[in-house]
C-alpha positions as CSV (number, residue, x, y, z in Angstrom):
1,M,136.1,86.6,135.8
2,A,132.5,85.4,136.4
3,M,130.3,87.8,138.2
4,A,127.4,86.7,140.4
5,Q,124.0,88.1,139.6
6,E,121.9,89.9,142.3
7,P,118.5,88.3,143.1
8,G,116.8,91.4,141.7
9,E,118.5,91.0,138.4
10,L,117.4,87.3,138.2
11,E,113.9,88.3,139.0
12,L,113.9,91.0,136.3
13,Q,115.1,88.5,133.7
14,F,112.3,86.1,134.7
15,H,109.7,88.8,134.3
16,K,111.0,89.8,130.9
17,V,110.6,86.2,129.7
18,A,107.1,85.9,131.3
19,T,105.7,89.1,129.8
20,R,106.6,88.8,126.1
21,A,103.0,89.0,124.8
22,T,102.6,91.2,121.7
23,E,99.0,92.2,122.5
24,P,97.6,91.6,126.0
25,F,94.4,93.6,125.2
26,L,91.6,93.0,122.8
27,F,90.2,96.5,122.3
28,S,93.3,98.7,123.0
29,T,96.2,98.7,120.6
30,T,99.7,98.7,122.1
31,T,103.0,99.5,120.4
32,L,106.1,97.2,120.2
33,T,109.7,97.8,121.1
34,A,113.0,96.3,120.0
35,E,112.9,94.1,123.1
36,D,109.6,92.5,122.2
37,L,108.9,89.7,119.8
38,K,109.0,91.3,116.3
39,W,106.1,89.8,114.3
40,S,103.0,87.9,115.2
41,L,99.7,86.6,113.8
42,H,96.4,87.4,115.6
43,D,93.2,85.4,115.3
44,A,90.3,86.9,117.2
45,G,86.7,85.8,117.4
46,S,83.8,87.6,119.1
47,Y,80.2,86.9,119.9
48,G,77.6,89.5,120.8
49,Q,74.2,89.1,122.3
50,S,71.3,91.0,120.6
51,V,72.8,90.7,117.2
52,E,71.5,88.7,114.2
53,G,73.8,85.7,114.2
54,P,77.3,85.0,115.7
55,F,79.2,86.6,112.8
56,G,78.0,89.8,111.2
57,Y,78.4,93.5,110.6
58,E,77.4,94.7,114.1
59,G,80.8,94.4,115.8
60,V,80.6,90.6,115.9
61,S,83.1,88.9,113.5
62,Q,86.1,86.8,112.9
63,Q,89.3,88.9,112.6
64,V,92.8,87.9,111.4
65,G,95.7,90.3,111.8
66,V,99.4,90.7,111.7
67,K,101.5,93.0,113.9
68,G,105.2,93.8,113.7
69,Y,108.0,96.0,114.8
70,L,109.7,97.9,111.9
71,G,112.5,99.5,114.0
72,Y,112.9,103.2,114.8
73,R,110.1,102.9,117.3
74,L,107.6,102.1,114.5
75,T,104.8,99.5,115.0
76,V,102.6,98.3,112.1
77,Y,99.3,96.5,112.4
78,A,96.9,95.2,109.7
79,S,93.7,93.2,110.0
80,A,90.8,91.8,108.1
81,A,87.3,91.1,109.5
82,V,84.9,88.6,107.9
83,G,81.2,89.4,107.9
84,I,78.1,87.4,106.9
85,P,75.3,89.6,105.6
86,R,71.8,89.4,107.1
87,E,70.4,88.5,103.6
88,G,72.1,86.4,101.0
89,N,75.0,84.1,101.1
90,T,77.9,86.4,100.0
91,T,80.6,86.7,102.7
92,T,82.4,90.1,102.7
93,S,85.3,91.5,104.5
94,A,86.6,94.7,106.0
95,Q,90.3,95.7,106.2
96,R,92.3,98.1,108.3
97,A,96.0,99.0,108.4
98,E,97.9,101.4,110.8
99,I,101.4,102.5,111.5
100,I,102.3,104.0,114.9
101,H,105.4,105.8,116.1
102,D,106.4,106.2,119.7
103,F,107.4,109.8,120.3
104,V,108.0,109.2,124.1
105,G,109.6,106.0,125.3
106,G,109.5,103.0,123.0
107,R,113.1,102.0,123.3
108,K,112.5,99.5,126.1
109,S,109.6,97.2,127.0
110,Y,109.1,98.8,130.4
111,G,108.1,102.3,131.2
112,M,105.8,104.8,129.6
113,R,105.2,105.0,125.8
114,L,103.3,107.7,124.0
115,G,102.6,107.2,120.3
116,L,100.8,108.7,117.3
117,G,99.6,106.7,114.4
118,V,97.9,107.0,111.0
119,G,96.1,104.5,108.9
120,F,93.2,103.7,106.6
121,S,90.2,101.3,106.6
122,N,87.8,99.8,104.1
123,D,84.5,98.7,105.7
124,F,82.0,96.1,104.7
125,S,80.3,98.5,102.2
126,N,83.7,99.5,100.7
127,A,83.5,102.9,102.4
128,K,87.1,104.2,102.9
129,S,88.2,105.9,106.1
130,L,91.2,107.8,107.3
131,L,92.4,106.9,110.8
132,S,94.4,108.8,113.4
133,R,95.3,107.1,116.7
134,I,97.0,108.2,119.9
135,T,98.4,105.5,122.2
136,L,99.5,105.7,125.8
137,S,100.9,102.8,127.7
138,F,102.8,102.0,130.9
139,D,104.4,98.6,131.6
140,T,106.3,97.2,134.5
141,P,107.1,93.5,135.3
142,N,103.8,93.2,137.2
143,L,101.3,95.5,135.4
144,K,100.2,96.5,132.0
145,A,98.2,99.7,131.3
146,S,97.1,101.0,127.9
147,G,94.8,103.7,126.5
148,N,93.9,104.7,123.0
149,L,92.1,107.6,121.3
150,L,91.0,106.8,117.7
151,L,89.6,109.4,115.3
152,E,88.0,108.2,112.1
153,H,86.9,110.1,109.1
154,T,84.8,108.2,106.5
155,F,84.7,109.3,102.9
156,A,81.0,108.5,102.3
157,Q,77.7,110.2,102.4
158,G,75.6,109.8,105.5
159,R,78.6,109.3,107.8
160,D,79.9,111.4,110.6
161,G,82.6,114.1,110.0
162,V,84.7,112.4,112.8
163,D,84.0,109.2,114.7
164,V,85.5,109.2,118.2
165,I,86.5,105.9,119.9
166,T,88.4,105.4,123.2
167,N,89.9,102.3,124.8
168,L,91.4,101.6,128.2
169,G,93.0,98.5,129.5
170,F,94.7,97.5,132.8
171,Q,96.1,94.1,133.9
172,Y,98.1,93.0,136.9
173,R,100.2,89.8,137.1
174,L,98.5,87.2,139.2
175,F,101.0,84.3,138.7
176,R,104.0,83.9,136.4
177,N,102.5,84.5,132.9
178,L,98.8,85.1,133.9
179,Y,97.5,88.7,134.0
180,A,94.0,89.8,134.9
181,G,92.3,93.2,134.9
182,F,89.7,95.0,132.9
183,E,89.1,96.7,129.6
184,A,86.7,99.6,128.7
185,I,85.6,100.9,125.4
186,G,83.7,104.1,124.4
187,Q,82.4,103.9,120.8
188,D,81.1,106.7,118.7
189,L,81.4,109.2,121.6
190,E,80.4,112.0,119.2
191,G,76.8,110.8,119.9
192,F,77.0,112.8,123.2
193,W,76.9,116.0,121.2
194,E,75.4,114.9,117.9
195,A,71.8,113.9,118.0
196,D,72.0,112.3,114.5
197,E,75.2,110.3,115.1
198,A,75.5,108.0,112.1
199,E,76.2,104.7,113.9
200,G,73.2,104.6,116.2
201,G,74.6,106.6,119.1
202,A,77.4,106.3,121.7
203,K,78.0,102.9,123.3
204,L,80.0,101.8,126.3
205,M,81.4,98.6,127.6
206,V,83.5,97.6,130.7
207,G,84.5,94.0,131.5
208,P,87.1,91.7,132.9
209,S,90.2,91.0,130.9
210,L,92.7,88.1,131.0
211,S,96.0,87.4,129.1
212,L,98.3,84.4,129.2
213,A,101.7,84.1,127.6
214,P,103.0,80.6,128.4
215,K,106.8,80.4,128.8
216,K,108.7,78.8,125.9
217,S,105.6,78.9,123.7
218,R,104.9,80.8,120.5
219,L,101.2,81.1,121.5
220,S,99.7,83.6,123.8
221,F,96.0,84.2,124.6
222,A,93.7,87.1,125.5
223,F,90.0,87.3,126.6
224,C,87.6,90.0,127.5
225,G,83.8,90.3,127.8
226,G,81.1,92.5,129.4
227,P,77.8,94.3,129.0
228,A,77.5,96.8,126.1
229,V,75.1,99.6,126.7
230,H,73.7,102.5,124.8
231,A,74.7,105.8,126.4
232,T,72.8,107.8,123.7
233,H,70.4,106.9,120.9
234,S,70.2,107.9,117.3
235,T,67.7,107.0,114.6
236,V,70.5,106.7,112.1
237,T,72.7,103.5,111.9
238,N,75.4,102.1,109.6
239,P,75.8,98.4,110.3
240,N,78.5,98.2,107.6
241,A,80.9,100.3,109.7
242,I,83.9,98.5,111.5
243,R,82.9,98.5,115.1
244,E,83.6,96.3,118.2
245,L,80.2,96.7,120.0
246,P,76.8,95.7,118.6
247,A,74.2,98.2,117.6
248,Q,71.9,97.1,120.4
249,S,72.6,96.9,124.1
250,G,73.7,93.4,125.0
251,F,76.7,91.3,126.0
252,V,80.0,90.9,124.1
253,V,82.6,88.2,124.5
254,M,85.9,88.3,122.6
255,A,88.9,86.0,122.6
256,S,92.1,85.9,120.6
257,V,95.0,83.5,119.9
258,I,98.4,85.2,119.1
259,Y,101.1,83.2,117.3
260,S,104.7,84.6,117.3
261,L,106.5,84.4,114.0
262,S,109.8,85.3,115.6
263,G,110.2,82.6,118.2
264,S,109.8,82.6,122.0
């Protein structure tokens, strides 16, 4: 016997189709669930004012990544960034890989999720780092909120014992598949209590954020930009470190195209 669906049930199904974007934010990493698209490719490009060239070491680069759901509330993300040195013609790359487990939530797309992840990175100077990330997110059919705390220890001389990076993102559904809000990033926050912070001091950025996941399409899109300012200053700097914000105060614009490998 066929059963009629309530209007609320139909509306919920519509929202679930319209919100299947694997990564609505550019600076904040979110986890996947069994209800999301399983694997996707990410291509992100950024441009920063007050840097030497559109692609380089100072947080301005071309990044390619892959993100996937492994089951058991495990999300894996790996990326590579391309950098062009200030001198010479040799193009180098930096790599990063992380795996995150949701300890709270994570069985459904909507609701709160709290995750803990570990990973490693290799920057443009081949300095190796150990990563630890805490993720917190809350999703409903109409809003997406995400926050990260990333701790990084680099095994190289002249680097900080622990680098502290935070990210926050919030978006609200404007119409169907289009979401708008803001993102904020705090980079090298240890500069607030370390006068000789190794990456030039603490930096902050807040700016508008957009994401679009067209219905019945394998492609989704994300955009964010805003002013990047120095909160503290240090005479030491490491331009080879993997960072999103430039070493000088300026303006940063970042956009990404995400291609689903598992259908729409």
